[in-house]
C-alpha positions as CSV (number, residue, x, y, z in Angstrom):
1,X,9.8,8.1,-40.0
2,X,6.6,7.1,-39.5
3,X,5.0,4.4,-42.1
4,X,2.1,5.9,-44.2
5,X,-0.6,4.1,-41.8
6,X,0.3,6.1,-39.1
7,X,-1.9,8.8,-37.0
8,X,-0.1,12.5,-37.9
9,X,-0.2,15.1,-35.6
10,X,-0.4,17.6,-38.3
11,X,-3.5,16.1,-39.9
12,X,-5.4,15.1,-37.0
13,X,-9.4,15.6,-37.0
14,X,-9.0,18.5,-35.0
15,X,-10.1,19.1,-31.2
16,X,-13.9,20.2,-30.4
17,X,-12.5,24.0,-29.3
18,X,-10.4,26.2,-30.8
19,X,-7.2,27.5,-29.5
20,X,-4.7,29.7,-30.1
21,X,-1.6,29.0,-31.9
22,X,1.6,29.1,-30.8
23,X,4.3,27.6,-28.7
24,X,4.1,29.4,-25.9
25,X,4.4,26.0,-23.5
26,X,6.9,24.6,-25.6
27,X,7.2,23.2,-29.0
28,X,5.3,20.2,-28.7
29,X,3.0,18.6,-31.4
30,X,-0.5,18.3,-30.6
31,X,-0.6,14.6,-30.0
32,X,2.7,15.2,-27.5
33,X,0.1,17.8,-25.7
34,X,-2.2,15.4,-25.5
35,X,-0.3,12.6,-23.4
36,X,1.3,16.3,-21.2
37,X,-2.3,17.3,-20.5
38,X,-3.1,13.5,-19.4
39,X,0.1,13.4,-17.3
40,X,-0.3,16.6,-15.6
41,X,-4.4,15.9,-14.9
42,X,-5.9,15.3,-11.4
43,X,-7.5,12.4,-12.8
44,X,-4.4,10.4,-13.9
45,X,-2.8,11.2,-10.5
46,X,-5.7,9.7,-8.8
47,X,-4.7,6.8,-10.6
48,X,-1.8,5.9,-7.9
49,X,-4.7,5.0,-5.2
50,X,-7.0,3.0,-7.0
51,X,-7.1,-0.7,-7.5
52,X,-6.0,-3.1,-10.3
53,X,-5.8,-6.4,-8.9
54,X,-5.9,-5.8,-5.0
55,X,-8.0,-3.9,-2.9
56,X,-6.1,-0.7,-0.8
57,X,-2.8,-3.4,-1.1
58,X,-0.7,-3.7,2.0
59,X,2.5,-4.1,0.4
60,X,4.3,-1.2,-1.3
61,X,5.7,-3.5,-4.0
62,X,2.0,-4.6,-5.9
63,X,0.5,-2.8,-8.9
64,X,-2.2,-0.1,-8.7
65,X,-3.7,1.9,-11.8
66,X,-1.2,4.4,-12.0
67,X,2.1,2.1,-12.4
68,X,-0.1,-0.1,-14.6
69,X,-0.7,2.2,-16.9
70,X,3.0,3.0,-16.9
71,X,3.6,-0.4,-17.7
72,X,0.7,-0.1,-20.4
73,X,2.3,2.8,-22.1
74,X,6.1,1.4,-22.0
75,X,4.6,-2.0,-24.1
76,X,2.8,0.0,-26.1
77,X,5.8,2.5,-27.1
78,X,7.6,-0.7,-27.9
79,X,5.4,-2.2,-30.3
80,X,4.8,1.1,-31.9
81,X,8.1,2.0,-32.8
82,X,8.5,-1.5,-34.4
83,X,5.3,-1.1,-36.6
84,X,6.4,2.9,-37.2
85,X,3.4,4.2,-36.0
86,X,2.8,7.4,-33.6
87,X,4.4,6.8,-30.3
88,X,3.2,9.9,-28.5
89,X,-0.5,9.0,-29.5
90,X,0.0,5.6,-28.6
91,X,1.5,6.5,-25.1
92,X,-0.8,9.3,-24.4
93,X,-4.2,6.1,-25.1
94,X,-1.7,4.2,-22.7
95,X,-2.0,6.6,-19.9
96,X,-5.1,7.6,-20.1
97,X,-7.3,3.8,-20.8
98,X,-8.2,3.4,-17.1
99,X,-8.8,6.4,-16.3
100,X,-12.7,5.9,-15.9
101,X,-12.4,2.9,-13.2
102,X,-14.1,4.1,-9.8
103,X,-12.5,3.3,-6.9
104,X,-12.2,-0.6,-6.0
105,X,-11.7,-1.5,-9.8
106,X,-14.4,-3.8,-11.4
107,X,-16.0,-4.4,-7.8
108,X,-16.7,-0.5,-7.6
109,X,-17.7,-0.6,-11.2
110,X,-20.7,-3.6,-10.4
111,X,-21.6,-1.3,-7.7
112,X,-22.1,1.8,-9.4
113,X,-23.7,-0.3,-12.6
114,X,-26.2,-1.4,-10.3
115,X,-27.1,1.4,-8.5
116,X,-27.5,3.5,-11.8
117,X,-29.5,0.7,-13.3
118,X,-32.6,2.9,-14.0
119,X,-30.6,5.4,-14.9
120,X,-28.9,4.0,-17.6
121,X,-26.0,2.4,-15.9
122,X,-22.0,2.8,-15.8
123,X,-19.1,2.2,-17.7
124,X,-15.9,3.0,-16.9
125,X,-14.7,3.4,-20.9
126,X,-17.1,5.8,-21.5
127,X,-16.7,7.6,-18.1
128,X,-12.9,7.8,-19.5
129,X,-14.3,9.9,-21.8
130,X,-16.7,12.2,-19.6
131,X,-13.8,12.6,-17.6
132,X,-11.7,13.8,-19.9
133,X,-14.4,16.1,-22.1
134,X,-16.7,17.2,-19.8
135,X,-15.5,17.0,-15.6
136,X,-11.5,17.3,-15.5
137,X,-11.7,21.2,-16.7
138,X,-8.3,23.0,-15.6
139,X,-8.4,25.4,-18.6
140,X,-10.0,29.2,-18.5
141,X,-12.4,28.5,-21.4
142,X,-13.7,25.2,-21.9
143,X,-14.6,22.3,-20.1
144,X,-12.5,18.8,-20.3
145,X,-8.8,18.3,-21.4
146,X,-10.1,19.4,-25.2
147,X,-7.8,16.6,-26.5
148,X,-7.9,15.7,-30.4
149,X,-10.4,13.9,-32.3
150,X,-8.0,11.3,-33.0
151,X,-7.1,10.7,-29.0
152,X,-10.7,10.6,-28.2
153,X,-11.5,8.2,-30.9
154,X,-8.9,6.0,-29.4
155,X,-10.2,5.9,-26.0
156,X,-13.9,5.0,-27.1
157,X,-13.1,2.5,-29.3
158,X,-9.6,0.8,-28.0
159,X,-11.2,-2.4,-27.5
160,X,-13.3,-2.1,-31.1
161,X,-16.2,-0.5,-32.4
162,X,-19.0,0.6,-30.3
163,X,-22.2,-0.7,-31.5
164,X,-24.3,-0.1,-28.6
165,X,-23.4,2.7,-27.0
166,X,-24.1,3.1,-23.1
167,X,-25.7,6.9,-22.6
168,X,-22.3,8.3,-21.5
169,X,-20.7,7.4,-24.5
170,X,-23.5,8.1,-26.9
171,X,-23.7,12.1,-25.0
172,X,-19.6,12.4,-26.0
173,X,-20.2,11.3,-29.1
174,X,-23.0,13.8,-29.9
175,X,-20.5,16.5,-28.3
176,X,-17.9,15.6,-30.9
177,X,-18.9,12.7,-33.2
178,X,-16.3,10.0,-33.4
179,X,-17.5,7.2,-35.8
180,X,-18.1,4.8,-33.2
181,X,-19.1,1.7,-36.0
182,X,-15.5,2.0,-37.1
183,X,-12.5,0.3,-36.2
184,X,-10.0,2.9,-34.3
185,X,-6.3,4.0,-35.4
186,X,-3.4,1.2,-35.2
187,X,-2.3,3.3,-32.3
188,X,-5.6,2.6,-30.2
189,X,-5.5,-1.0,-31.2
190,X,-1.5,-1.2,-29.9
191,X,-2.6,0.5,-27.1
192,X,-5.8,-2.3,-26.2
193,X,-3.1,-5.2,-27.0
194,X,-0.4,-3.6,-24.8
195,X,-2.8,-3.5,-22.1
196,X,-3.7,-7.4,-22.3
197,X,0.2,-8.1,-22.4
198,X,1.0,-6.0,-19.5
199,X,-2.0,-7.2,-16.9
200,X,-1.7,-11.2,-17.9
201,X,1.7,-10.7,-17.2
202,X,2.2,-8.1,-14.5
203,X,-0.7,-9.8,-12.4
204,X,0.6,-12.9,-12.7
205,X,3.8,-11.1,-10.9
206,X,1.8,-9.8,-8.4
207,X,0.0,-13.0,-7.6
208,X,2.8,-14.9,-7.1
209,X,4.3,-12.1,-4.5
210,X,0.8,-12.5,-2.8
211,X,1.3,-16.1,-2.4
212,X,-2.0,-16.7,-4.3
213,X,-0.1,-18.4,-6.9
214,X,2.9,-20.6,-7.3
215,X,4.8,-21.7,-9.9
216,X,3.5,-25.5,-10.1
217,X,-0.3,-23.8,-10.6
218,X,1.6,-21.6,-13.4
219,X,3.1,-24.4,-15.5
220,X,-0.3,-26.4,-16.3
221,X,-0.8,-23.3,-18.3
222,X,1.1,-24.5,-21.9
223,X,2.5,-21.0,-22.8
224,X,3.9,-20.4,-19.2
225,X,5.1,-23.7,-19.1
226,X,6.7,-23.1,-23.0
227,X,8.2,-19.4,-21.4
228,X,9.5,-21.0,-18.6
229,X,11.3,-24.0,-20.1
230,X,13.3,-21.3,-22.4
231,X,14.4,-19.4,-19.3
232,X,15.4,-22.3,-17.4
233,X,17.3,-23.3,-20.4
234,X,19.4,-19.9,-20.3
235,X,19.7,-19.6,-16.8
236,X,20.4,-23.5,-15.7
237,X,22.2,-22.6,-12.8
238,X,20.2,-20.1,-11.1
239,X,17.9,-21.1,-8.7
240,X,14.2,-20.8,-9.4
241,X,12.9,-18.4,-7.4
242,X,15.4,-15.9,-9.4
243,X,13.9,-16.9,-12.2
244,X,10.3,-16.0,-11.9
245,X,10.8,-12.4,-12.5
246,X,12.8,-13.6,-15.6
247,X,9.5,-15.9,-16.9
248,X,7.8,-12.3,-16.7
249,X,9.8,-10.6,-18.9
250,X,10.0,-13.3,-21.1
251,X,6.4,-14.0,-21.7
252,X,6.2,-9.9,-22.3
253,X,8.8,-10.5,-24.6
254,X,7.1,-13.3,-26.6
255,X,3.4,-11.9,-27.0
256,X,5.2,-8.7,-27.8
257,X,7.0,-10.3,-30.8
258,X,4.0,-11.9,-31.5
259,X,1.7,-9.2,-31.8
260,X,4.4,-7.3,-34.0
261,X,4.9,-10.0,-36.7
262,X,1.0,-11.0,-36.8
263,X,0.0,-7.2,-37.5
264,X,2.9,-6.6,-39.7
265,X,1.4,-9.7,-41.9
266,X,-2.1,-8.0,-41.2
267,X,-1.4,-5.2,-42.4
268,X,0.3,-6.7,-46.0
269,X,-3.2,-8.7,-46.5
270,X,-5.3,-6.2,-45.9
271,X,-3.1,-3.5,-48.3
272,X,-3.4,-0.8,-45.4
273,X,-2.2,2.5,-47.0
274,X,-3.7,5.0,-44.7
275,X,-5.3,5.5,-41.7
276,X,-8.4,5.8,-42.8
277,X,-7.8,2.7,-44.6
278,X,-7.4,1.1,-40.8
279,X,-10.5,2.7,-39.6
280,X,-12.4,1.4,-42.9
281,X,-11.3,-2.5,-42.9
282,X,-14.0,-3.5,-41.0
283,X,-11.5,-6.0,-39.2
284,X,-8.9,-5.6,-35.9
285,X,-5.9,-5.7,-37.4
286,X,-3.2,-5.2,-34.6
287,X,-2.9,-7.9,-32.5
288,X,-1.9,-11.5,-31.5
289,X,-1.7,-14.4,-34.3
290,X,-4.8,-17.0,-34.3
291,X,-2.7,-19.1,-32.4
292,X,-1.1,-16.8,-29.7
293,X,-4.7,-15.7,-29.0
294,X,-6.0,-18.5,-28.4
295,X,-3.1,-19.6,-25.7
296,X,-3.6,-16.1,-24.3
297,X,-7.1,-17.1,-23.5
298,X,-6.1,-20.0,-22.2
299,X,-4.0,-18.1,-19.8
300,X,-6.9,-15.8,-19.0
301,X,-9.2,-18.7,-17.8
302,X,-6.3,-20.0,-15.5
303,X,-6.4,-16.3,-13.8
304,X,-9.8,-15.7,-13.9
305,X,-10.1,-19.3,-11.6
306,X,-7.1,-19.0,-9.9
307,X,-6.1,-15.1,-8.8
308,X,-9.1,-13.0,-9.6
309,X,-11.8,-15.2,-8.2
310,X,-9.8,-16.7,-5.4
311,X,-12.1,-16.7,-2.0
312,X,-10.1,-13.9,-0.6
313,X,-10.5,-11.5,-3.9
314,X,-14.1,-12.5,-3.8
315,X,-13.9,-11.4,-0.2
316,X,-12.7,-8.2,-0.6
317,X,-14.5,-7.6,-3.6
318,X,-17.6,-7.9,-1.9
319,X,-16.8,-5.7,0.9
320,X,-16.0,-3.0,-1.9
321,X,-19.4,-3.0,-3.5
322,X,-20.8,-2.3,0.0
323,X,-18.7,0.4,0.6
324,X,-20.0,2.1,-3.0
325,X,-23.4,0.8,-2.7
326,X,-23.7,2.4,0.9
327,X,-21.8,5.9,0.2
328,X,-24.6,5.8,-3.4
329,X,-27.2,5.6,-0.8
330,X,-26.3,8.0,1.4
331,X,-25.4,10.4,-0.9
332,X,-28.7,10.2,-2.2
333,X,-30.5,10.7,0.8
334,X,-28.3,13.6,1.4
335,X,-26.6,15.0,-0.9
336,X,-25.1,17.6,1.8
337,X,-22.6,15.1,2.3
338,X,-20.4,15.6,-0.3
339,X,-17.7,17.6,-0.8
340,X,-17.8,21.3,-1.4
341,X,-19.1,22.2,-4.7
342,X,-21.2,19.1,-5.9
343,X,-23.9,19.3,-3.7
344,X,-25.1,22.4,-5.6
345,X,-25.1,20.4,-8.3
346,X,-27.1,17.4,-7.7
347,X,-30.9,19.3,-7.7
348,X,-32.9,18.0,-10.4
349,X,-34.7,15.4,-11.6
350,X,-33.4,11.8,-12.4
351,X,-31.0,10.5,-14.3
352,X,-29.3,13.7,-13.8
353,X,-29.4,13.4,-10.0
354,X,-28.0,10.0,-9.7
355,X,-25.3,10.0,-13.0
356,X,-24.3,13.4,-10.8
357,X,-23.8,11.4,-7.6
358,X,-21.8,8.2,-9.7
359,X,-19.6,11.1,-10.6
360,X,-18.6,11.8,-7.5
361,X,-18.1,8.5,-6.3
362,X,-16.5,7.1,-9.4
363,X,-13.7,10.1,-8.9
364,X,-12.5,8.6,-5.6
365,X,-9.8,6.6,-4.7
366,X,-9.7,3.5,-2.5
367,X,-8.6,5.2,0.5
368,X,-10.7,8.2,0.1
369,X,-14.1,5.9,-0.6
370,X,-12.9,4.1,2.6
371,X,-12.5,7.1,4.6
372,X,-15.3,8.7,3.7
373,X,-17.6,5.1,3.9
374,X,-16.3,4.7,7.5
375,X,-17.0,8.9,8.7
376,X,-20.5,8.6,7.0
377,X,-21.7,4.9,7.9
378,X,-19.7,4.6,11.0
379,X,-17.8,1.0,9.6
380,X,-14.9,0.1,8.3
């Protein structure tokens, strides 16, 4: 049973393009169709070769954007079910939230932002919308995947209202107005906090596996130390190296339970009775309690200092930025170097020309970008 404040597939705010009815492809509701359109998209498949933490990781066991998105969806569905929210919409938002990332993660995004400095910049969240509303076009009669308004709203605002939209966000909002100044549905808010929970903890797992983090370092973080003490108390006779993944699982549970309890409390305080109440509340409703939010920020500071800004990570990010920057310069100088179908649309004036090149590069996987860079620039 859905809660009264949950998004409903039979009461969503429409799609940009009208579609004929019927169940020729199975008896699915509109949010289930949104989820399936994401899963079947080329942009989603490309996430398997896009950086999560480690650039083109050597090991098969490290996360990439695809596995990260699947893990976010699992956490998101669990929280949504506990709160009586729409699980299908939550899952679809979780699966799609990183589709706009260029190759090499934030390093690639920084390079495209610099390349487009005079042409409006680059933002991966806005590019997610651009990809799904314009660039990914598998259907014969319209551009994009024609997702529901509720799905697009959630992707645009899953981190909260957008008060200073970038050019790409403004264009998508002009195409299908998304009420950017309001908070999104609880499903979108849950997708955002599920993202935080997933990468906070799975990045710990990958950092330990890579040898860039140690248990001793992690235990300087109070939240981790407390969770570790609970794990050790439950399994006093098990070797510590067998308990590291249990630490990660336990901490995900602690964080998810906190979100569920804190969100229920805020729903009651705000007297939320409908999804429109959520959008007009003027505050975030789904999220950590104040105490957990402070502890999670402390964990993030540790992760930036110890993992994300580790010297080996910074060196890899520098090389990745060079790859993207040099590819952009090469395509600017000679658009014919792009794959078939792309050079033909690269004429015209700025900013369209540079934005078109950025669309092309943003769609690349890590390994394809590295391969094209080696072919064009003659170096790896």
